[in-house]
Legacy VTK file of the C-alpha trace (Angstrom):
# vtk DataFile Version 3.0
C-alpha trace
ASCII
DATASET POLYDATA
POINTS 236 float
6.017 -70.709 -8.984
5.176 -74.431 -8.007
6.627 -76.329 -5.150
8.085 -79.927 -6.054
10.115 -82.580 -4.213
12.692 -84.582 -5.335
13.500 -87.847 -3.192
17.062 -89.052 -2.785
18.393 -91.879 -0.844
20.237 -88.898 1.251
16.680 -87.311 1.903
14.170 -85.238 0.312
15.231 -81.854 -1.842
12.486 -79.272 -2.157
12.483 -77.052 -5.118
10.251 -74.574 -7.358
9.338 -74.505 -10.760
7.875 -72.099 -13.349
8.158 -70.767 -16.712
8.843 -71.888 -20.080
12.109 -72.032 -22.407
15.521 -72.618 -21.648
16.361 -73.777 -18.176
17.472 -71.383 -15.735
18.370 -72.682 -12.185
18.478 -70.135 -9.072
20.844 -70.853 -6.341
20.458 -68.983 -3.014
23.146 -68.174 -0.700
24.484 -69.752 2.531
21.592 -69.820 5.443
18.999 -68.875 2.762
16.216 -70.616 0.525
14.871 -70.389 -3.056
12.505 -67.661 -1.724
15.198 -65.194 -1.794
14.542 -64.928 -5.400
10.650 -64.250 -4.965
10.973 -60.619 -6.323
13.055 -62.020 -9.626
10.266 -64.835 -10.431
7.923 -62.833 -12.481
10.830 -61.463 -14.577
12.445 -64.666 -15.085
9.672 -66.924 -15.733
8.690 -64.748 -18.841
11.896 -65.731 -20.364
12.793 -68.982 -18.984
11.994 -72.214 -17.314
12.996 -71.586 -13.902
14.251 -73.993 -11.239
14.699 -72.593 -7.634
16.212 -75.126 -5.492
16.515 -75.358 -1.725
20.149 -76.599 -1.602
20.810 -79.697 0.606
20.312 -78.475 4.545
18.574 -75.361 3.638
14.913 -74.254 3.650
12.707 -77.021 3.160
15.253 -79.609 2.003
16.604 -81.918 4.271
20.372 -82.453 5.404
20.491 -86.563 5.137
24.202 -86.397 5.462
27.128 -85.898 7.948
28.739 -83.825 6.113
27.710 -80.980 3.480
29.963 -80.469 0.640
29.837 -78.392 -2.614
30.453 -82.094 -4.392
27.140 -83.143 -2.750
25.195 -80.261 -3.461
26.533 -80.468 -7.021
25.451 -84.049 -7.412
22.093 -83.171 -5.836
21.713 -80.636 -8.887
22.619 -83.302 -11.586
19.888 -85.690 -10.141
17.336 -82.757 -10.000
18.301 -81.940 -13.827
17.985 -85.734 -14.496
14.727 -85.676 -12.808
13.401 -82.420 -14.682
14.813 -83.861 -18.262
17.178 -80.993 -18.345
20.276 -81.523 -20.534
21.975 -78.122 -19.919
21.078 -75.235 -17.708
21.818 -71.781 -17.320
22.943 -70.805 -13.731
22.585 -68.013 -11.764
23.671 -68.157 -7.765
24.089 -65.755 -5.223
27.053 -65.781 -2.624
27.460 -69.604 -1.732
24.992 -70.164 -4.676
27.673 -68.347 -6.811
30.600 -70.488 -5.485
28.518 -73.608 -5.990
27.655 -72.385 -9.553
31.515 -71.775 -10.181
31.859 -75.724 -9.215
29.368 -76.858 -11.401
30.816 -74.655 -14.346
34.360 -76.028 -13.501
33.450 -79.557 -12.826
30.215 -80.289 -14.963
31.026 -78.198 -18.301
28.542 -80.333 -20.497
25.689 -79.292 -17.918
26.371 -75.694 -17.506
24.883 -73.167 -20.504
26.296 -70.103 -18.852
26.980 -68.605 -15.342
25.865 -65.513 -13.591
27.849 -65.604 -10.136
26.936 -62.812 -7.556
29.051 -61.871 -4.718
31.088 -64.975 -5.325
34.206 -65.879 -3.865
36.499 -68.867 -4.471
38.703 -68.317 -1.415
37.217 -68.374 2.065
39.450 -65.222 2.946
38.003 -63.805 -0.164
35.666 -62.219 2.509
36.348 -58.732 3.750
38.500 -58.816 6.803
35.321 -57.873 8.877
33.254 -60.401 7.552
35.887 -62.972 7.778
36.348 -62.237 11.434
32.500 -62.587 12.219
32.241 -65.683 10.288
34.995 -67.401 12.518
33.413 -66.087 15.498
30.031 -67.574 14.661
32.096 -70.689 14.053
33.290 -70.980 17.328
29.764 -69.887 18.913
28.505 -73.011 17.196
31.480 -75.241 18.325
30.590 -74.311 21.871
26.956 -75.340 21.593
26.083 -78.519 23.576
26.144 -81.956 21.576
22.829 -82.030 22.653
21.428 -79.335 20.553
19.476 -80.805 17.806
20.490 -78.196 15.488
24.323 -78.022 16.070
25.124 -80.391 13.339
22.755 -78.806 10.634
24.103 -75.290 11.511
27.901 -76.437 11.448
27.640 -78.236 8.239
26.095 -75.561 6.583
28.502 -72.736 8.359
31.240 -74.763 6.855
30.584 -74.284 3.366
32.137 -71.008 3.773
34.991 -71.844 5.839
35.892 -75.779 5.177
34.195 -76.742 1.998
34.963 -74.164 -0.455
36.311 -76.428 -3.056
37.591 -74.101 -5.983
41.050 -73.803 -7.036
42.618 -71.428 -9.670
42.887 -74.152 -12.082
39.060 -74.761 -11.791
38.098 -71.448 -12.786
40.777 -71.521 -15.349
38.782 -74.624 -16.805
35.435 -72.683 -16.851
34.221 -72.719 -20.586
30.744 -71.398 -19.920
30.143 -67.734 -20.581
30.426 -66.123 -17.360
29.510 -62.711 -15.851
30.745 -61.717 -12.238
28.467 -59.538 -10.151
29.440 -57.822 -7.140
28.332 -54.780 -5.109
30.403 -51.958 -4.338
29.952 -52.298 -0.599
30.122 -56.168 -0.973
31.124 -58.755 1.767
33.629 -60.188 -0.893
36.848 -58.209 -1.396
37.408 -56.242 -4.558
40.717 -58.049 -5.172
38.895 -61.226 -5.137
36.285 -60.416 -7.696
38.862 -59.108 -10.031
40.912 -62.329 -9.456
38.328 -64.461 -10.624
37.918 -62.244 -13.557
41.207 -62.520 -14.444
41.180 -66.211 -14.080
38.007 -67.335 -15.674
38.813 -67.044 -19.418
36.259 -64.533 -21.311
34.351 -63.732 -18.081
32.696 -60.207 -17.660
32.576 -58.275 -14.468
30.398 -55.553 -13.221
30.441 -53.737 -9.918
27.143 -52.474 -8.813
27.393 -48.721 -8.065
26.474 -48.378 -4.230
25.497 -52.194 -3.908
25.576 -54.123 -0.950
25.924 -57.935 -0.776
22.489 -58.845 -1.817
22.063 -55.673 -4.106
19.638 -57.476 -6.288
17.026 -57.977 -3.268
17.244 -53.867 -2.600
16.780 -53.256 -6.015
15.520 -56.136 -8.371
15.667 -54.235 -11.485
19.194 -53.894 -11.231
19.818 -57.803 -11.762
17.156 -57.970 -14.371
18.756 -55.417 -16.512
22.239 -56.913 -16.305
21.004 -60.415 -16.535
18.929 -59.340 -19.715
21.956 -57.554 -21.350
24.025 -60.773 -20.828
21.672 -63.650 -21.697
21.130 -61.462 -24.983
24.688 -61.827 -25.857
24.856 -65.436 -25.675
LINES 1 237
236 0 1 2 3 4 5 6 7 8 9 10 11 12 13 14 15 16 17 18 19 20 21 22 23 24 25 26 27 28 29 30 31 32 33 34 35 36 37 38 39 40 41 42 43 44 45 46 47 48 49 50 51 52 53 54 55 56 57 58 59 60 61 62 63 64 65 66 67 68 69 70 71 72 73 74 75 76 77 78 79 80 81 82 83 84 85 86 87 88 89 90 91 92 93 94 95 96 97 98 99 100 101 102 103 104 105 106 107 108 109 110 111 112 113 114 115 116 117 118 119 120 121 122 123 124 125 126 127 128 129 130 131 132 133 134 135 136 137 138 139 140 141 142 143 144 145 146 147 148 149 150 151 152 153 154 155 156 157 158 159 160 161 162 163 164 165 166 167 168 169 170 171 172 173 174 175 176 177 178 179 180 181 182 183 184 185 186 187 188 189 190 191 192 193 194 195 196 197 198 199 200 201 202 203 204 205 206 207 208 209 210 211 212 213 214 215 216 217 218 219 220 221 222 223 224 225 226 227 228 229 230 231 232 233 234 235
């Protein structure tokens, strides 16, 4: 994988590219970066032209805005696709990246060839009770930081993606046309009923719960994702 930088009027965005073939966009979760998929790069670059983005405010990408939204990140992705001359892209996202994939598929169907969403949720309280309580507690801790803390705005912007900026509705999910595979771990941080609700709402979607898997099951066992993704893409 080779690192590149996309210059925008709201700051620079870092991404990695490698492989050849149809385009596959990898989207990491909240507070992470594109290196999350390092164990998957060798597999996916054998089959796709892979683009792995550090989303705005994450990793090596600049924040460049006062408020971070899914709409803004989607606009960043469209700019990235245009810069790489990609008309349509397969999307594979984890956690917030999965939520972003759902947003792209709903609002930009003409650019979304397919979607694999892992550990995704469309409602903020779709997290397990313990995880949601921890998320709220962390938010209060961030608010208590002094305004002089240079990291406060960045960390609040990123955290708010999980609480205040989750811009998905049932109508959005019903509108998704791209072939969609929903994945979650048996012991995920996302409630089972949330995953099932998304499965019911997204027309023709597939769902698979990884036995014994946790939220980041694909990091713990890369072969699980490789097997499931290979089967899904072969069916397209």
